[in-house]
C-alpha positions as CSV (number, residue, x, y, z in Angstrom):
1,M,191.2,142.5,50.2
2,Q,192.6,145.7,51.5
3,T,190.6,148.5,53.1
4,R,192.2,152.0,52.2
5,Q,192.2,153.7,55.6
6,K,190.8,157.5,55.7
7,G,191.6,160.4,57.6
8,I,194.6,163.0,58.3
9,S,198.1,161.7,58.6
10,L,200.2,162.7,61.6
11,V,202.6,165.1,59.1
12,G,199.1,166.6,58.1
13,L,198.1,167.0,61.7
14,I,201.3,168.9,62.7
15,V,201.2,171.5,59.9
16,I,197.3,171.9,60.6
17,L,198.1,172.6,64.1
18,A,201.3,174.7,63.1
19,L,199.2,177.0,60.4
20,L,196.5,177.6,63.2
21,G,199.3,178.5,66.3
22,M,200.5,181.0,63.8
23,V,196.8,182.5,63.1
24,L,196.0,182.6,67.0
25,V,199.3,184.5,67.6
26,L,199.0,186.9,64.9
27,G,195.3,187.5,66.5
28,L,196.7,187.8,69.5
29,K,198.9,190.4,68.9
30,I,196.0,192.2,66.3
31,V,193.5,192.2,68.7
32,P,194.9,194.9,71.3
33,T,195.6,197.3,68.7
34,Y,192.0,196.9,67.3
35,T,190.7,197.6,71.0
36,E,193.1,200.5,71.4
37,Y,191.7,201.8,67.9
38,R,187.6,201.8,69.3
39,A,188.8,203.5,72.0
40,V,190.4,206.2,70.4
41,Q,187.0,206.5,68.1
42,N,185.1,206.8,71.7
43,A,187.4,209.0,72.7
44,I,186.8,211.4,70.0
45,V,183.2,211.1,70.0
46,T,183.1,212.1,73.9
47,A,185.8,215.0,73.3
48,K,183.2,216.2,70.0
49,G,180.9,215.8,72.7
50,A,182.3,218.0,75.4
51,G,182.4,221.0,73.4
52,G,184.3,224.0,73.8
53,S,187.5,225.4,72.3
54,V,190.5,223.3,70.8
55,V,192.0,223.2,74.2
56,D,189.1,221.7,75.9
57,I,188.8,219.2,73.3
58,Q,192.2,218.0,73.5
59,K,191.7,218.0,77.7
60,S,188.7,215.6,76.9
61,F,190.7,213.4,75.1
62,D,193.6,213.0,77.3
63,A,191.1,212.1,79.8
64,S,189.4,209.3,78.0
65,A,193.2,208.5,76.5
66,V,193.9,207.6,80.5
67,A,191.3,206.0,81.2
68,G,191.0,203.7,77.9
69,Y,194.8,203.2,78.2
70,I,195.7,204.9,74.6
71,S,199.3,205.1,73.9
72,S,199.4,205.2,70.2
73,I,198.2,208.6,69.7
74,N,197.3,212.2,71.6
75,S,195.6,215.1,71.8
76,R,198.4,216.8,69.9
77,D,197.8,214.6,66.8
78,L,194.0,214.8,66.4
79,I,193.0,217.2,63.6
80,I,190.4,219.6,64.9
81,E,188.7,221.8,62.5
82,K,185.1,223.4,61.6
83,V,183.3,222.1,58.8
84,N,179.8,223.6,58.0
85,G,180.1,225.5,61.3
86,E,180.5,221.9,63.5
87,T,183.6,220.8,65.0
88,E,184.8,217.7,63.9
89,I,187.9,215.6,64.9
90,S,189.8,213.1,63.1
91,F,192.9,210.9,63.5
92,A,195.2,208.6,61.4
93,Y,198.4,206.6,62.8
94,E,200.0,203.6,62.3
95,K,200.7,200.4,64.4
96,K,203.8,198.5,63.7
97,I,203.7,194.5,64.9
98,P,207.0,193.1,65.1
99,L,206.4,189.5,63.6
100,V,209.5,187.4,63.3
101,G,212.9,188.6,62.5
102,P,212.9,191.5,60.1
103,A,209.2,190.9,59.2
104,S,206.4,193.1,60.8
105,L,202.6,193.8,60.2
106,L,201.9,197.5,59.7
107,L,198.2,198.3,60.6
108,E,196.9,201.9,59.2
109,Y,194.2,203.5,61.5
110,E,191.9,206.3,60.6
111,G,188.8,207.9,62.5
112,T,186.6,211.0,62.6
113,T,183.4,212.0,63.7
114,A,182.0,213.3,60.5
115,K,178.7,212.1,59.5
116,S,180.2,211.6,55.8
117,G,182.9,209.6,56.9
118,A,185.5,211.3,55.0
119,K,188.6,210.3,55.5
120,P,191.2,212.5,57.8
121,A,194.2,214.4,56.4
122,K,197.7,212.3,56.9
123,T,200.0,214.1,58.8
124,E,203.6,213.0,58.1
């Protein structure tokens, strides 16, 4: 009587580990860009709280950008406008992550301080 063995073969294990490794590497490349995006979100909320003129808001954002290691966007890229008598700040930017050879991953980040959550106008 033969008993059939159960389990995963060595080749199957290698394939699964390779796939998990690729997912891990991709995650390690994406997490820093998302962390920077969250820092930008916090910086525009802080800048809005500082209030004042457009220049004051930009200076506040720049100060937060230095402290939060923000390099993908600067204060001149912000869209600052009055909506219903309240100053709203929004932004939109893209982050390109090179993967292998000609392949890359493009992440589009955008955010606003508007309560409605309206998407910012893209600047080309």
